[in-house]
C-alpha positions as CSV (number, residue, x, y, z in Angstrom):
1,X,0.0,0.0,0.0
2,X,1.3,3.4,-0.9
3,X,2.1,6.1,1.7
4,X,-0.5,8.3,0.0
5,X,-3.2,5.7,0.7
6,X,-2.0,5.3,4.2
7,X,-2.3,9.1,4.7
8,X,-5.8,9.1,3.3
9,X,-6.9,6.2,5.5
10,X,-5.5,8.0,8.6
11,X,-7.3,11.2,7.6
12,X,-10.6,9.3,7.1
13,X,-10.2,7.5,10.5
14,X,-9.9,10.9,12.2
15,X,-12.8,12.5,10.3
16,X,-15.2,9.6,11.0
17,X,-14.7,9.7,14.8
18,X,-17.0,11.4,17.2
19,X,-16.5,15.1,17.0
20,X,-15.0,16.6,20.2
21,X,-13.1,19.7,21.3
22,X,-9.8,18.2,20.1
23,X,-11.3,17.7,16.6
24,X,-12.5,21.3,16.4
25,X,-9.1,22.6,17.8
26,X,-7.3,20.5,15.1
27,X,-9.3,21.9,12.1
28,X,-6.3,23.7,10.7
29,X,-4.1,20.6,10.9
30,X,-6.8,18.6,9.4
31,X,-7.2,21.1,6.5
32,X,-3.4,20.8,5.9
33,X,-3.6,17.0,5.9
34,X,-6.5,17.1,3.5
35,X,-4.7,19.5,1.2
36,X,-2.1,16.7,0.7
37,X,-4.6,14.3,-0.8
38,X,-3.7,14.2,-4.5
39,X,-7.0,12.7,-5.9
40,X,-9.2,15.7,-6.6
41,X,-12.6,14.1,-5.8
42,X,-11.4,12.6,-2.5
43,X,-9.8,15.9,-1.5
44,X,-13.0,17.9,-2.4
45,X,-15.2,15.5,-0.4
46,X,-12.9,15.9,2.7
47,X,-12.8,19.7,2.2
48,X,-16.6,19.8,2.0
49,X,-16.8,17.8,5.3
50,X,-14.3,20.1,7.0
51,X,-16.4,23.1,5.9
52,X,-19.4,21.5,7.6
53,X,-17.3,21.0,10.7
54,X,-16.2,24.7,10.6
55,X,-19.7,26.0,10.0
56,X,-21.5,24.2,12.8
57,X,-21.4,24.3,16.6
58,X,-19.8,21.4,18.3
59,X,-23.1,20.4,20.0
60,X,-24.8,20.3,16.6
61,X,-22.0,18.1,15.2
62,X,-22.2,15.8,18.1
63,X,-26.0,15.5,17.8
64,X,-25.6,14.8,14.1
65,X,-23.0,12.1,14.7
66,X,-25.0,10.5,17.5
67,X,-28.3,10.4,15.5
68,X,-26.5,9.1,12.4
69,X,-24.3,6.4,13.9
70,X,-25.2,5.6,17.5
71,X,-29.0,5.8,17.4
72,X,-29.5,4.3,14.0
73,X,-28.4,0.7,13.7
74,X,-28.7,0.8,9.9
75,X,-25.8,3.2,9.7
76,X,-23.7,2.0,12.7
77,X,-19.9,2.2,12.2
78,X,-19.5,-1.2,13.8
79,X,-19.0,-3.4,10.7
80,X,-19.8,-6.8,12.3
81,X,-23.2,-5.5,13.3
82,X,-24.2,-5.2,9.6
83,X,-23.2,-8.8,8.9
84,X,-24.1,-10.6,12.1
85,X,-26.5,-8.4,14.1
86,X,-26.3,-9.3,17.8
87,X,-25.7,-13.0,17.1
88,X,-23.0,-15.3,18.5
89,X,-21.2,-15.1,15.1
90,X,-20.7,-11.4,15.7
91,X,-18.8,-12.2,18.9
92,X,-16.5,-14.6,16.9
93,X,-16.0,-11.9,14.3
94,X,-15.0,-9.4,17.0
95,X,-12.5,-11.9,18.3
96,X,-11.1,-12.2,14.8
97,X,-10.6,-8.4,14.7
98,X,-8.7,-8.6,18.0
99,X,-6.6,-11.4,16.7
100,X,-5.8,-9.5,13.5
101,X,-4.7,-6.5,15.5
102,X,-2.7,-8.5,17.9
103,X,-0.8,-10.4,15.2
104,X,0.1,-7.1,13.6
105,X,1.1,-5.6,16.9
106,X,-1.5,-2.9,16.7
107,X,-3.1,-1.5,19.8
108,X,-6.1,0.8,19.0
109,X,-6.4,3.9,21.1
110,X,-10.2,4.2,21.4
111,X,-12.5,2.5,23.8
112,X,-14.6,1.2,20.8
113,X,-15.2,-2.3,19.7
114,X,-12.5,-3.5,17.3
115,X,-14.8,-3.4,14.3
116,X,-15.5,0.3,14.6
117,X,-14.8,1.7,11.2
118,X,-12.5,4.6,12.2
119,X,-10.4,2.1,14.2
120,X,-10.3,-0.3,11.2
121,X,-9.1,2.6,9.0
122,X,-6.4,3.6,11.5
123,X,-5.2,0.0,11.6
124,X,-5.1,-0.2,7.8
125,X,-3.1,3.1,7.7
126,X,-0.4,1.9,10.1
127,X,-0.3,-1.9,9.4
128,X,2.7,-3.2,7.5
129,X,1.0,-6.6,7.4
130,X,0.0,-6.9,3.8
131,X,-2.9,-9.3,4.2
132,X,-5.9,-7.2,5.0
133,X,-8.3,-9.7,3.3
134,X,-10.1,-10.5,6.6
135,X,-11.3,-6.9,6.8
136,X,-11.7,-6.0,3.1
137,X,-13.1,-9.3,1.9
138,X,-15.7,-9.8,4.6
139,X,-16.8,-6.2,5.2
140,X,-16.6,-4.4,1.8
141,X,-20.3,-4.9,1.2
142,X,-21.2,-3.6,4.6
143,X,-19.2,-0.4,4.0
144,X,-21.0,0.0,0.7
145,X,-24.4,-0.6,2.4
146,X,-23.7,2.1,5.1
147,X,-22.5,4.5,2.4
148,X,-25.7,3.9,0.4
149,X,-27.9,4.5,3.4
150,X,-26.1,7.7,4.4
151,X,-26.3,9.0,0.8
152,X,-30.0,8.3,0.7
153,X,-30.4,10.1,4.0
154,X,-28.4,13.1,2.7
155,X,-25.9,12.8,5.5
156,X,-22.9,15.0,5.7
157,X,-20.9,11.7,6.2
158,X,-21.9,10.2,2.9
159,X,-19.0,11.7,1.0
160,X,-16.5,10.2,3.5
161,X,-18.1,6.8,3.2
162,X,-18.0,7.1,-0.6
163,X,-14.2,7.4,-0.3
164,X,-14.0,4.5,2.1
165,X,-16.1,2.3,-0.2
166,X,-13.9,3.1,-3.1
167,X,-10.7,2.4,-1.1
168,X,-12.1,-0.9,0.2
169,X,-13.2,-2.0,-3.3
170,X,-9.9,-1.0,-4.8
171,X,-7.8,-2.7,-2.2
172,X,-10.0,-5.8,-2.3
173,X,-9.6,-6.0,-6.1
174,X,-5.8,-5.6,-5.8
175,X,-5.7,-8.2,-3.1
176,X,-4.0,-5.8,-0.7
């Protein structure tokens, strides 16, 4: 995977996290990071998202995030939920994520479940383990589904999920 893709994955992992004071205080650094994205459409989608962050109050952004991802199971950022619901298979899939991270020596810094999309994106951005097929192969369709639902709802997060969908599809096709 190229350093450029790693950079994009890291930016997306940050932008898809719950907005907090740190995020708002980091807007200038995020704008600089987004400016380094070479693919025009991806960069424009991220710039649009950052504009939305800049032009809304933190409380409004937090309400939007919570209603979009936490209170709506159809657009949850926990990938295994879309494939397995609350079944026992989901527990096994979460263990698989833990195992994948452990083998790669990756320790996520959030208190989220290991299938939380921003955490998965961060892992992909730093992992030197070339075999990401457990993530990409099993959850590419789930990312596409969440993107489609966000797009249909007119969510400000739809553009970011479009990028993630394209990246997952591209990396899955390339066997990365």
